[in-house]
N, C-alpha and C positions, 0 to 999 in steps of 0.2 A: 504494500500500500504506500509506503513512504517513497519508494523509487518512482511509482507512477505519478504521485503528487509532485515530486521534484522535476520529473520530465515535463509534466504539464505546465508547471510554473515557469520552467526555463523556456519552453516554446512560446508561452504567452508573453514573457518578457522580451524575447527576441522579436516577436511580431510587433510589439509596441515600439521598440527601438527602431525597427525598420520603417514603421509608419512615420515616426518623427523625422527620421533621416530623409525620407523621400518627400516630405511636406514642402511645397514650393514657397519661395519667398513672396511676401505680399507686396503688391504694387501700392504706391502711395497715391492718395487723392487730395487735391487742393481745391479750395474755393477761392475765387478771385472776385474783386469788385473794383470799380473805378467810376469816377464821374466823367461822363463823356464830354470831351471838349466842345466848346460852343461852335467851332468850325464844323463839327460833325453833327451836332444836335443843339440847336439854340436853347433848349430847356436844360441842357447839361444833366441829363438823366443819370441815375445810378444804375450802371450795368453790372450784372452779377453772372457768374458762371462757374464751371467746374473743369479742372484739368485732371485727367486720369492716366494711369499707366506708367508713372515715373518710379524709379528705384532710388534709394538713398545711396548715391554714387557720385563721386566728384567729377566724373567725365560728362561730356555732352551726350544727351540722349533725346530721343523724340517721344513726345506724349502720344499715347494711343487714342486719346480723345480730348478735344477742347470744345466745350459747349458753352454757349450763352444761354442761361436759364431764365433770365428776366431782364427786361428793358422797358421801363414805363413809356418810352417814346413809341413803342409798338413795332419796332423793326429789328431784324437780325437775330431772333431767337432760333437756336438750332446748333447743329454740329458743324465744326469748321475743320476737322481733320479729314481730308479726302486726298488732296494733293497740294498742301500748302507750299508757298515759296520758301518759307523758313519755319522750322519746327525743332528748336534746340533749347534744352533746359538743363541746368546744372543744379543738383540737389545735394546739400551737405547738412548732416545732422538734422534732418527733417525740415529743412527750409530751402526754398528756391533762392539761390544766390546768383544765378545767371540765366538769362532767357532771351530768346528772340523768336517770335511767332508772327507770321504774316500770311493771311489768306485773303486774296483779292476777289472774293465772290465768284461770279460767273466765269472769270478767266481761268480758274484752276480748281473749281470745287466739284469733286465727284465722290460721293453723292451728297456732299455737304450743302450748306446754305448757298444759294446761287444769287440772291438779291443783294447781298451786303458784303462788306469787307471788315475784317477784324485784324488789328495789329497790337501786339504786346512787345515793347522794345525795352532794352536794358538802359538806354540813356535816360536819365532822370526818372526812372520807373514810369515810362510813358505808356499810354494805351489809348486806343480809340476804336469806335465802331461807327461805321457810316452805312447809310442805306443805298450807296452807289457801288455797284460791282466795279472793281478795277481801280478804285480810288485809294491812294495811300492814306492811312489813318493816324500816323504817328504825331501825337501832340501830348504835352505833359497833362496828366490826368489823375494823379494820386492813386496809383495802382497798389493794391495790397493783396497778399496771398495768405491763406489760413489753412494749415494742415487739418484734414478731417480725421478725427480719431477713428482707429480701426478696431472692430470687435474681432478678437481672435477666436476662430471657430474651434469647437471641441473635436479632436481627431476621432474619426469613426471607430478606430480600434479600441479606444479607451473604455467605452461602456461594455464592449464585447469581452475585453480582458478582465474587467472587474466582475462581470457575470460568470465567466469561466472560473476565476479564483473562488468566488462564492460557492459555486456548484461543487468544486473539488473539496472545499472545506466542509460543506454539508455532507457529502458522501463519506469523507473521513470521519466526521463526528458520528454519523449513523453507524458506521462499521465498528468504531471504537465502543460505542454504547452497546451494540449487539453482542460484541465479543465479551463485554463485561458481564452480561446477564446469562 
């Protein structure tokens, strides 16, 4: 009985370690916001969006998704990663420290937003959104990035491992109790 329990516990522990070992690194998601410059929107609306698919890595990397999620001026909401002219981000210690993103609407958007242009530039933390496809949008705008906290999912093998250990313990307890009587 003891050797069967030991073998079962060892196999369970190895499966748990293998599950953690093979667990992929999580991509980071950032929210961004900026006040649209008057040259792009006379009301200087607060534009908000999400950048997804970045890793905490000091090198240049492309975002897998750049979306404008809200714009009170009513234009430009949608996905801007299709075929942008520039898509470079540098993330260190959970913060975006370098970036250049430019999508000029109908000129290069497949299947992204075709009506509008979005630019996020490193100089003076500038950003802009215009409702004209093909228009450059770089103007100072008070761009901010906020890291979205991630919920770490429970690995699928953990409940299975705990159930297996509980079942083996119950079987051992019953056998020990039966042998005592």
